[in-house]
C-alpha positions in Angstrom: 219.4 144.9 24.0 222.4 145.8 21.9 225.8 145.3 23.3 226.6 149.0 23.7 223.4 149.6 25.6 224.0 146.6 27.8 227.5 147.9 28.7 226.1 151.4 29.4 223.5 150.1 31.8 226.1 148.0 33.6 228.7 150.7 34.1 229.4 151.9 37.6 227.8 155.3 38.4 231.1 157.1 38.0 231.9 155.3 34.7 228.5 156.1 33.4 228.7 159.7 34.5 232.0 160.1 32.6 230.4 158.6 29.5 227.4 160.9 29.8 229.6 164.1 30.1 231.6 163.0 27.0 228.5 162.3 24.9 227.0 164.9 22.5 224.0 167.0 23.4 220.7 166.6 21.5 220.1 169.8 19.5 219.3 172.7 21.8 218.2 170.5 24.6 221.5 170.8 26.5 220.3 168.7 29.4 219.8 165.8 27.0 222.7 163.7 25.7 222.8 160.9 23.2 224.4 157.9 24.7 223.7 155.4 22.0 221.1 154.8 19.2 218.6 153.7 21.8 219.5 155.6 25.0 219.6 159.2 26.1 220.4 160.9 29.4 218.8 163.9 31.0 220.5 166.0 33.6 218.6 166.9 36.8 219.1 168.8 40.0 219.6 165.9 42.5 216.8 167.4 44.5 214.3 167.0 41.6 215.2 163.7 40.0 213.1 161.4 42.2 210.0 163.6 41.7 210.4 163.5 37.9 210.9 159.7 37.9 207.9 159.1 40.2 205.7 161.3 38.1 206.8 159.5 34.9 206.1 156.1 36.5 202.6 157.2 37.7 201.8 158.6 34.3 202.8 155.3 32.7 200.6 153.4 35.1 197.7 155.7 34.1 198.2 154.6 30.5 199.9 157.8 29.3 202.8 157.3 26.9 206.0 158.4 28.4 209.7 157.6 28.0 210.9 154.3 29.5 213.3 155.0 32.4 216.2 152.6 32.6 218.4 153.9 35.4 219.1 156.8 37.8 222.7 158.0 38.3 223.7 160.4 41.1 227.4 161.4 41.5 228.1 164.4 43.6 226.2 167.4 42.3 225.3 165.5 39.1 222.1 163.5 38.7 221.1 161.8 35.4 218.1 159.8 34.3 218.9 157.2 31.6 215.9 156.8 29.3 214.9 155.0 26.1 215.2 157.2 23.1 211.8 157.9 21.5 211.7 158.5 17.8 209.7 161.5 16.5 209.5 165.2 16.4 208.1 167.6 18.9 204.7 169.0 18.4 206.3 172.4 18.3 208.0 171.3 15.1 205.1 169.4 13.6 202.2 171.8 14.5 202.4 174.3 11.7 202.2 171.7 9.0 199.5 169.5 10.6 196.0 169.3 9.0 193.0 170.3 11.0 192.0 166.6 11.2 195.4 165.6 12.6 195.2 168.5 15.1 191.9 167.2 16.4 193.1 163.7 16.7 196.0 164.9 18.9 193.6 167.1 20.8 191.4 164.2 21.7 194.4 162.1 22.8 195.7 164.9 25.0 192.3 165.5 26.5 192.1 161.8 27.5 195.6 162.0 29.1 194.7 165.1 31.1 191.5 163.5 32.3 193.5 160.4 33.4 195.9 162.7 35.3 193.0 164.5 37.0 191.6 161.1 38.2 194.3 161.4 40.9 193.5 163.9 43.6 195.1 165.0 46.8 194.5 167.2 49.9 198.1 168.4 49.8 199.9 170.2 47.0 203.4 169.7 45.5 205.6 167.1 43.8 204.9 163.4 44.3 208.0 162.5 46.4 209.4 165.6 48.0 206.2 167.6 48.2 208.1 170.7 47.0 206.0 173.4 45.3 207.7 174.0 42.0 205.0 175.9 40.2 206.1 179.0 38.4 202.8 180.5 39.4 203.8 180.4 43.0 207.5 181.3 43.1 208.0 184.6 44.9 211.1 185.1 47.0 209.7 183.1 49.9 207.7 180.3 48.2 205.1 178.1 49.8 205.9 175.3 52.3 206.3 171.7 51.3 202.9 169.9 51.1 200.9 173.0 51.6 197.1 173.0 51.2 194.7 174.3 48.6 193.8 177.1 51.0 197.5 178.1 51.3 197.6 178.5 47.5 194.5 180.6 47.6 196.0 182.8 50.4 199.1 183.3 48.2 197.0 184.3 45.2 194.8 186.5 47.3 197.8 188.4 48.8 199.3 189.1 45.4 196.0 189.9 43.8 195.5 192.7 46.4 199.2 193.8 46.4 199.6 197.5 45.6 203.2 198.4 46.8 205.9 197.5 49.2 205.0 200.6 51.4 201.4 199.6 51.6 202.3 195.9 52.4 204.5 197.2 55.3 201.8 199.4 56.7 199.1 196.7 56.5 201.4 194.0 58.0 202.4 196.2 61.0 199.0 197.8 61.5 196.2 195.4 60.6 193.6 198.0 61.7 195.0 200.2 58.9 194.2 197.7 56.2 191.9 198.9 53.5 188.7 197.1 52.6 189.3 193.7 51.2 190.0 193.8 47.5 187.1 193.1 45.3 189.3 191.5 42.6 188.5 188.0 41.7 190.4 185.2 43.5 189.8 181.6 42.5 188.3 179.6 45.4 190.2 176.6 46.9 189.6 173.5 44.8 190.5 169.9 44.8 194.2 169.4 43.9 194.7 167.2 40.9 197.7 165.6 39.3 199.0 168.1 36.8 201.8 167.9 34.3 202.3 171.7 34.6 204.4 172.1 31.5 202.4 170.6 28.7 203.9 172.9 26.0 204.4 171.7 22.4 208.1 171.2 22.9 207.3 168.5 25.6 205.0 166.5 23.3 206.6 164.1 20.8 204.8 162.9 17.7 206.0 159.9 15.7 205.4 159.2 12.0 202.2 157.4 12.8 200.8 160.2 15.0 201.4 158.5 18.3 202.3 160.8 21.2 204.9 160.7 24.0 204.7 163.2 26.9 208.1 164.4 28.1 209.5 166.5 31.1 207.5 165.7 34.2 209.8 167.5 36.7 207.3 170.3 37.4 204.4 168.0 37.8 202.5 167.5 41.0 199.1 168.2 42.7 197.8 171.7 41.9 194.5 173.4 41.4 192.7 172.2 38.3 193.1 175.4 36.3 196.9 175.3 36.5 197.1 173.0 33.5 195.3 175.3 31.2 197.2 178.4 32.4 200.5 176.6 31.9 199.5 175.4 28.4 198.8 179.0 27.5 202.1 180.1 29.1 203.8 179.5 25.7 205.6 181.9 23.4 204.6 181.1 19.9 207.5 180.3 17.5 208.0 182.8 14.7 207.2 180.2 12.1 203.7 179.6 13.5 201.2 181.5 11.5 197.9 182.8 12.7 196.1 179.6 12.0 198.6 177.5 13.9 198.3 179.8 16.9 194.6 179.7 16.8 194.6 175.9 16.7 196.9 175.8 19.7 194.6 178.0 21.7 191.7 175.8 20.7 193.6 172.7 21.7 194.5 174.0 25.1 190.8 174.9 25.7 189.5 171.5 24.6 192.3 169.5 26.4 192.3 171.2 29.8 189.1 173.2 30.0 188.7 176.9 29.4 189.9 178.7 32.6 190.5 182.1 31.2 189.5 184.1 34.3 191.8 182.1 36.5 194.6 182.2 33.9 194.5 186.0 33.9 194.7 186.1 37.7 197.8 183.9 37.7 199.5 185.9 35.0 198.7 189.1 36.9 200.2 187.9 40.2 203.2 186.5 38.5 204.0 189.8 37.0 203.7 191.4 40.4 205.8 189.0 42.4 208.4 188.9 39.6 208.8 192.7 40.0 208.3 192.8 43.8 209.6 189.4 44.9 209.9 190.3 48.6 206.4 191.7 48.8 205.2 189.1 51.2 208.1 189.6 53.6 206.2 191.7 56.1 203.1 189.6 56.0 205.3 186.6 56.8 207.1 188.4 59.6 204.2 190.0 61.3 201.1 187.9 60.4 202.5 184.4 60.2 201.7 184.0 56.5 203.0 180.6 55.4 206.2 180.3 53.4 209.0 177.9 52.6 211.8 180.4 53.4 212.0 182.4 56.6 211.6 186.2 56.2 214.2 188.2 58.2 
């Protein structure tokens, strides 16, 4: 290790924090700062950092290429992860210029990585250390409780699939006998919860000059239904410089990597649109029917 890196890793937490805050950011990734030629830091919410580190470590043990974590620093409201800097460009940058052959090689590698992740299963959902539910498919105003079950996730999806309006939600919560017939809309059945990256977007996949990959940003990862990975890969706004063929190749990649869960994806996108607009929609079901949530409804 070079002398500057040795000194950095042996600073006290307060010394290292001052150095981090004085270091330049890396392009638009404002949470990443360049500490030396070989080291970078990533800012975290202190409540999330252990989940990110644990997920990265588990992925490494599964044989998935990830950044090497050197140190964790927590000072007050600041938390940083010190990592080895990985050379390369993001797949978002490289994708438009890649050949079809290179695209397929990357697709096969990512498919293998996702299968390795899915080899780990659980009966409870959430992040690996805290058990927090950090899925953007499940984040209405009240959230889901820590370490909830697959059935709890299905109940959440079922509520928002059948949601019509705040007024109707109030009526049905207070007067169960007034409830209309159960919605005939499709609701995915409870499934085995699998280890999921949950943010496998092109910006979080590094590609070096030899075509080797490195998977970044594990802070949203955890145990979720198997179709969440595909839905999250498709939850990606295409850059303006991506032509129709690049966009088609990405859709094909997501299908081959994570399986084609189109019906489930459309359900997740539909309920997300609803709870984004009516974030307190479950309030009355929580208050009157005991529907599970992270935050109390008052």
